[in-house]
C-alpha positions as CSV (number, residue, x, y, z in Angstrom):
1,X,-95.9,-10.1,-33.0
2,X,-95.0,-13.6,-34.2
3,X,-97.3,-15.9,-36.2
4,X,-98.4,-17.9,-33.2
5,X,-99.4,-14.8,-31.2
6,X,-101.2,-13.4,-34.3
7,X,-103.1,-16.6,-34.8
8,X,-104.2,-16.6,-31.1
9,X,-105.4,-13.0,-31.4
10,X,-107.2,-13.7,-34.7
11,X,-109.0,-16.7,-33.0
12,X,-109.9,-14.5,-30.1
13,X,-111.2,-11.7,-32.4
14,X,-113.2,-14.2,-34.4
15,X,-114.9,-15.6,-31.3
16,X,-115.7,-12.1,-30.0
17,X,-117.2,-11.0,-33.3
18,X,-119.3,-14.1,-33.6
19,X,-120.6,-13.6,-30.0
20,X,-121.2,-9.8,-30.3
21,X,-122.3,-9.4,-33.9
22,X,-123.5,-12.7,-35.5
23,X,-126.7,-12.9,-33.4
24,X,-127.8,-9.4,-34.5
25,X,-126.3,-9.0,-38.0
26,X,-129.6,-9.8,-39.8
27,X,-131.5,-7.3,-37.7
28,X,-128.9,-4.6,-38.2
29,X,-128.8,-5.3,-41.9
30,X,-132.6,-4.9,-42.1
31,X,-132.6,-1.6,-40.2
32,X,-129.5,-0.4,-42.1
33,X,-127.6,0.6,-39.0
34,X,-125.8,-0.6,-36.0
35,X,-126.3,0.6,-32.4
36,X,-123.8,3.1,-31.1
37,X,-123.1,0.7,-28.2
38,X,-121.4,-1.7,-30.6
39,X,-118.3,0.5,-30.7
40,X,-118.1,0.5,-26.9
41,X,-118.4,-3.3,-27.0
42,X,-115.6,-3.6,-29.5
43,X,-113.5,-1.3,-27.4
44,X,-114.1,-3.3,-24.2
45,X,-113.0,-6.4,-26.2
46,X,-109.7,-4.7,-27.0
47,X,-110.4,-4.7,-30.8
48,X,-110.4,-1.0,-31.5
49,X,-107.1,0.6,-32.5
50,X,-104.9,-2.2,-31.2
51,X,-101.7,-0.9,-32.8
52,X,-101.9,2.5,-31.1
53,X,-99.3,3.1,-28.3
54,X,-99.9,1.6,-24.9
55,X,-99.7,5.0,-23.3
56,X,-103.1,5.8,-24.8
57,X,-104.7,2.6,-23.5
58,X,-104.2,0.5,-26.6
59,X,-102.3,-2.8,-26.9
60,X,-99.3,-1.3,-28.7
61,X,-99.3,-4.1,-31.3
62,X,-98.1,-4.0,-34.9
63,X,-100.5,-2.9,-37.7
64,X,-101.0,-6.5,-38.8
65,X,-103.3,-7.0,-35.8
66,X,-105.6,-4.2,-37.0
67,X,-105.6,-5.8,-40.4
68,X,-106.4,-9.2,-38.8
69,X,-109.6,-7.7,-37.2
70,X,-110.6,-6.3,-40.5
71,X,-110.1,-9.7,-42.1
72,X,-112.1,-11.5,-39.5
73,X,-115.0,-9.1,-39.8
74,X,-114.9,-9.4,-43.6
75,X,-114.6,-13.2,-43.5
76,X,-117.8,-13.4,-41.4
77,X,-119.7,-11.2,-44.0
78,X,-119.7,-8.1,-41.8
79,X,-118.6,-5.9,-44.7
80,X,-120.3,-2.8,-43.6
81,X,-119.0,-3.0,-40.0
82,X,-115.5,-3.8,-41.4
83,X,-115.6,-0.6,-43.4
84,X,-116.6,1.5,-40.4
85,X,-114.0,-0.2,-38.3
86,X,-111.3,0.4,-40.9
87,X,-112.1,4.1,-41.0
88,X,-111.9,4.3,-37.2
89,X,-108.9,2.1,-36.4
90,X,-107.0,1.9,-39.6
91,X,-107.2,5.5,-40.9
92,X,-108.3,8.1,-38.4
93,X,-106.3,6.8,-35.4
94,X,-103.1,6.5,-37.4
95,X,-103.6,10.0,-38.9
96,X,-103.7,11.3,-35.3
97,X,-100.8,9.2,-34.1
98,X,-98.5,10.0,-37.0
99,X,-99.3,13.7,-37.4
100,X,-101.1,14.9,-34.2
101,X,-99.7,17.0,-31.4
102,X,-99.4,15.4,-28.0
103,X,-102.4,17.3,-26.9
104,X,-104.4,15.9,-29.8
105,X,-103.2,12.4,-29.2
106,X,-104.0,12.5,-25.5
107,X,-107.4,14.0,-26.1
108,X,-108.7,11.6,-28.7
109,X,-106.7,8.3,-28.9
110,X,-107.8,7.0,-25.5
111,X,-111.4,7.6,-26.3
112,X,-111.0,6.0,-29.7
113,X,-109.5,2.9,-28.1
114,X,-112.5,2.5,-25.7
115,X,-115.1,3.4,-28.3
116,X,-116.1,6.5,-26.5
117,X,-115.2,8.5,-29.6
118,X,-115.9,7.2,-33.1
119,X,-113.9,8.5,-35.9
120,X,-114.7,9.5,-39.5
121,X,-112.6,10.9,-42.4
122,X,-114.2,13.7,-44.5
123,X,-112.4,14.1,-47.8
124,X,-115.0,13.5,-50.6
125,X,-117.3,16.3,-51.8
126,X,-120.2,16.3,-54.3
127,X,-117.8,17.7,-57.0
128,X,-114.6,16.1,-55.7
129,X,-114.4,12.3,-55.4
130,X,-111.1,10.6,-56.3
131,X,-109.8,14.1,-57.3
132,X,-109.1,15.3,-53.7
133,X,-107.3,18.3,-55.2
134,X,-110.7,19.8,-56.2
135,X,-112.2,20.2,-52.8
136,X,-114.0,23.4,-52.0
137,X,-114.5,23.2,-48.2
138,X,-112.6,26.2,-46.8
139,X,-111.1,27.1,-43.5
140,X,-110.3,30.8,-43.0
141,X,-108.1,32.1,-40.2
142,X,-109.8,34.5,-37.7
143,X,-107.5,35.5,-35.0
144,X,-106.5,32.4,-33.0
145,X,-109.4,30.4,-34.6
146,X,-110.3,28.9,-38.0
147,X,-113.8,29.3,-39.5
148,X,-114.8,26.2,-41.4
149,X,-117.4,26.2,-44.2
150,X,-118.4,23.6,-46.7
151,X,-119.8,20.1,-47.1
152,X,-118.7,16.5,-47.5
153,X,-120.5,13.5,-48.9
154,X,-120.3,9.7,-48.7
155,X,-118.7,9.9,-45.2
156,X,-118.5,6.5,-43.5
157,X,-119.4,6.7,-39.8
158,X,-120.8,10.1,-40.6
159,X,-124.0,9.7,-38.6
160,X,-122.4,8.4,-35.4
161,X,-119.0,10.0,-35.5
162,X,-117.7,12.0,-32.6
163,X,-114.5,13.2,-34.3
164,X,-114.1,14.0,-38.0
165,X,-110.8,14.7,-39.8
166,X,-111.8,17.3,-42.4
167,X,-109.8,18.3,-45.5
168,X,-110.2,22.0,-46.3
169,X,-108.6,24.7,-48.4
170,X,-106.5,27.1,-46.3
171,X,-104.6,28.8,-49.1
172,X,-107.0,29.4,-52.1
173,X,-105.6,29.1,-55.6
174,X,-102.9,26.7,-54.7
175,X,-104.9,23.5,-55.0
176,X,-103.3,20.6,-53.3
177,X,-100.5,22.8,-51.9
178,X,-103.1,24.9,-50.1
179,X,-105.0,22.1,-48.4
180,X,-104.9,21.4,-44.6
181,X,-106.5,18.8,-42.3
182,X,-108.5,19.7,-39.2
183,X,-109.8,17.6,-36.3
184,X,-113.4,18.6,-35.8
185,X,-115.3,17.8,-32.7
186,X,-118.8,16.8,-33.8
187,X,-120.4,18.7,-30.9
188,X,-119.3,22.1,-32.2
189,X,-121.9,24.6,-33.2
190,X,-122.3,24.8,-37.0
191,X,-121.6,21.1,-37.5
192,X,-124.6,19.3,-39.0
193,X,-125.4,15.9,-40.5
194,X,-127.6,15.3,-43.5
195,X,-129.9,12.3,-43.7
196,X,-128.3,8.9,-43.8
197,X,-127.4,7.9,-47.4
198,X,-129.0,4.6,-48.4
199,X,-126.7,2.2,-50.4
200,X,-127.1,-1.0,-52.3
201,X,-124.7,-2.8,-49.9
202,X,-122.7,-2.4,-46.7
203,X,-126.0,-1.5,-44.9
204,X,-124.3,-1.7,-41.5
205,X,-121.9,1.1,-42.3
206,X,-123.7,4.4,-41.8
207,X,-122.9,6.9,-44.6
208,X,-123.8,10.5,-44.4
209,X,-123.4,14.0,-45.9
210,X,-121.8,16.5,-43.5
211,X,-122.2,20.2,-43.4
212,X,-120.0,22.9,-41.8
213,X,-121.5,26.4,-41.4
214,X,-119.2,28.9,-39.7
215,X,-117.8,26.2,-37.5
216,X,-115.2,27.8,-35.2
217,X,-112.2,25.7,-34.7
218,X,-109.4,26.5,-32.2
219,X,-105.9,26.7,-33.6
220,X,-105.1,23.4,-31.9
221,X,-107.5,21.7,-34.3
222,X,-105.0,21.8,-37.2
223,X,-103.7,18.3,-37.8
224,X,-100.1,18.4,-39.0
225,X,-98.5,21.3,-40.7
226,X,-100.5,24.1,-42.4
227,X,-101.1,23.4,-46.1
228,X,-99.6,19.9,-45.8
229,X,-102.9,18.1,-45.8
230,X,-102.5,16.6,-49.3
231,X,-99.1,15.3,-48.4
232,X,-100.5,13.7,-45.2
233,X,-103.3,12.1,-47.2
234,X,-100.8,10.7,-49.8
235,X,-98.6,9.4,-47.0
236,X,-101.4,7.5,-45.4
237,X,-103.1,6.2,-48.5
238,X,-101.0,3.0,-48.7
239,X,-102.2,1.9,-45.3
240,X,-105.8,2.7,-46.3
241,X,-105.5,0.6,-49.5
242,X,-103.9,-2.2,-47.6
243,X,-106.9,-2.3,-45.3
244,X,-109.3,-2.4,-48.3
245,X,-107.3,-5.3,-49.7
246,X,-107.5,-7.1,-46.4
247,X,-111.3,-6.7,-46.6
248,X,-111.4,-7.9,-50.2
249,X,-109.3,-11.1,-49.7
250,X,-110.9,-12.2,-46.5
251,X,-114.4,-11.6,-47.8
252,X,-113.6,-13.7,-50.9
253,X,-112.3,-16.4,-48.6
254,X,-115.5,-16.2,-46.5
255,X,-117.6,-16.4,-49.6
256,X,-115.7,-19.5,-50.8
257,X,-116.1,-21.2,-47.4
258,X,-119.9,-21.0,-47.4
259,X,-120.1,-21.9,-51.1
260,X,-118.1,-25.1,-50.5
261,X,-120.5,-26.0,-47.7
262,X,-123.5,-25.3,-49.9
263,X,-122.4,-27.3,-53.0
264,X,-121.5,-30.3,-50.8
265,X,-125.1,-30.4,-49.4
266,X,-127.3,-29.1,-52.3
267,X,-128.4,-31.7,-54.8
268,X,-129.5,-31.5,-58.4
269,X,-130.3,-34.2,-60.9
270,X,-129.7,-36.8,-58.2
271,X,-126.2,-35.7,-57.1
272,X,-124.6,-32.9,-55.2
273,X,-123.7,-29.8,-57.0
274,X,-120.1,-30.4,-56.0
275,X,-120.1,-33.4,-58.3
276,X,-120.4,-31.3,-61.5
277,X,-117.3,-30.4,-63.3
278,X,-118.4,-26.8,-63.7
279,X,-118.7,-26.5,-60.0
280,X,-115.3,-28.1,-59.3
281,X,-113.5,-26.0,-61.9
282,X,-115.2,-22.8,-60.7
283,X,-114.1,-23.4,-57.1
284,X,-110.6,-24.3,-58.3
285,X,-110.4,-21.0,-60.2
286,X,-111.7,-19.0,-57.2
287,X,-109.3,-20.6,-54.7
288,X,-106.4,-19.9,-57.1
289,X,-107.3,-16.2,-57.6
290,X,-107.6,-15.7,-53.8
291,X,-104.3,-17.5,-53.1
292,X,-102.5,-15.3,-55.6
293,X,-103.9,-12.1,-54.2
294,X,-103.2,-13.2,-50.6
295,X,-99.6,-13.9,-51.4
296,X,-99.2,-10.3,-52.8
297,X,-101.2,-8.9,-49.8
298,X,-98.9,-10.6,-47.3
299,X,-95.9,-9.3,-49.1
300,X,-97.3,-5.7,-49.0
301,X,-98.3,-6.1,-45.4
302,X,-94.8,-7.1,-44.4
303,X,-93.4,-4.2,-46.5
304,X,-95.8,-1.8,-44.7
305,X,-94.7,-3.1,-41.3
306,X,-91.1,-2.4,-42.3
307,X,-92.0,1.0,-43.7
308,X,-91.1,0.2,-47.3
309,X,-94.5,-0.2,-48.9
310,X,-94.6,1.9,-52.1
311,X,-97.6,3.8,-53.4
312,X,-97.4,1.8,-56.6
313,X,-97.5,-1.5,-54.9
314,X,-100.4,-0.4,-52.7
315,X,-102.3,0.8,-55.8
316,X,-101.7,-2.6,-57.6
317,X,-102.8,-4.5,-54.5
318,X,-106.0,-2.4,-54.1
319,X,-106.8,-2.8,-57.8
320,X,-106.1,-6.5,-58.1
321,X,-107.7,-7.6,-54.8
322,X,-111.0,-5.7,-55.2
323,X,-111.4,-6.7,-58.8
324,X,-110.8,-10.3,-57.7
325,X,-113.3,-10.0,-54.8
326,X,-116.1,-8.8,-57.1
327,X,-115.4,-11.5,-59.7
328,X,-115.0,-14.5,-57.3
329,X,-118.0,-13.6,-55.1
330,X,-120.1,-13.4,-58.3
331,X,-118.8,-16.8,-59.3
332,X,-119.7,-18.2,-55.9
333,X,-123.2,-16.6,-55.9
334,X,-123.9,-18.3,-59.2
335,X,-123.4,-21.7,-57.7
336,X,-126.2,-20.9,-55.2
337,X,-128.6,-20.5,-58.1
338,X,-131.8,-18.6,-57.2
339,X,-131.1,-18.9,-53.5
340,X,-128.0,-16.8,-54.0
341,X,-130.2,-13.8,-55.0
342,X,-132.1,-13.9,-51.7
343,X,-131.1,-12.2,-48.5
344,X,-131.7,-15.5,-46.7
345,X,-128.1,-16.6,-47.7
346,X,-125.1,-14.5,-46.6
347,X,-123.6,-14.9,-50.1
348,X,-125.9,-12.1,-51.3
349,X,-124.4,-9.8,-48.7
350,X,-120.9,-10.8,-49.7
351,X,-122.0,-9.8,-53.2
352,X,-123.6,-6.4,-52.5
353,X,-120.9,-5.4,-50.0
354,X,-118.2,-6.1,-52.5
355,X,-119.1,-3.6,-55.2
356,X,-118.1,-0.4,-53.4
357,X,-114.6,-1.8,-52.8
358,X,-113.7,-1.0,-56.4
359,X,-114.7,2.7,-55.8
360,X,-113.7,4.0,-52.4
361,X,-110.1,4.5,-51.5
362,X,-109.4,5.3,-55.1
363,X,-111.3,3.8,-58.0
364,X,-109.9,0.9,-60.1
365,X,-109.5,3.4,-62.9
366,X,-107.4,5.7,-60.7
367,X,-105.3,2.7,-59.5
368,X,-104.6,1.7,-63.1
369,X,-103.5,5.3,-63.8
370,X,-101.2,5.4,-60.8
371,X,-99.6,2.1,-61.8
372,X,-99.2,3.3,-65.4
373,X,-97.5,6.5,-64.2
374,X,-95.0,4.4,-62.2
375,X,-94.2,2.5,-65.4
376,X,-94.0,5.4,-67.8
377,X,-92.8,8.1,-65.5
378,X,-95.7,10.4,-66.4
């Protein structure tokens, strides 16, 4: 897709999101949830999983179109919805496309494109966050079936998901080399959801704890090769981190836009806030930080499209962009004064939605460690 086509799609997506989400976002934020019908609406608008193959009902675009939707959601301060969208379209669907059987693709991808099936990824456990090698959920072979037992926590889309990709130990004692992935139909007996986890931000992304008690899975539920789950996760992490960076940079841009509007109108001591040197220097710093990160992001996005994005570059991008997001949004909120601390102004949502970005998808500390290993070789 060339730049002109991408711009046209981005504009279309922006208009659709403003029409379908903007009138209701305050209500959904207050109730800490979105209606299940939203995903059907996004599917009808052609916004779900756009880079999946046309044979499954998608548009067959390049991944940059999916990133563009994530950006527009984030720019409009729909951070929670952007996270749920990213899990569904930018993570779960590519997992199935890249590693699923034709049966799995035909069963799930068309439903994910229309919004009939909402996806979730279940890796994190109460005792295993960034350290995915320490998971305890197990799948034991029983004839032609697998019996799944365990629990997962902090699962985005967990309350509404129809399909969950679950990481489980299939060869105990081998750690990462004994981990496999399974596609779990949420209607299966033994699958249960805990109460919705309340968070300080991203209120429109439902987050849940999931439980698996003797869930019987057919052999066809295995995603990819047996005991290759960790390899699959590592293979897909660069795309996940690229999506998080898209959220970070676009959200920072959106925060800057509304801050500029505010300081040009708000007056103090007989002049607009924009007239003060502190305001002008702060905005200059914020714009510069965003521009630097966007340049690196676009370089990494191009590399991903050409299948040459390295894990090290993805880690650097995720670390730099999310740290920048939290810093610059905080600077923008400061210019709103006391109004910035109220929910009346979207800048407060930009602020609270940003904080999780330095945690999920690999914490900033883990990103620094990965980059250090790439430098030192250990």
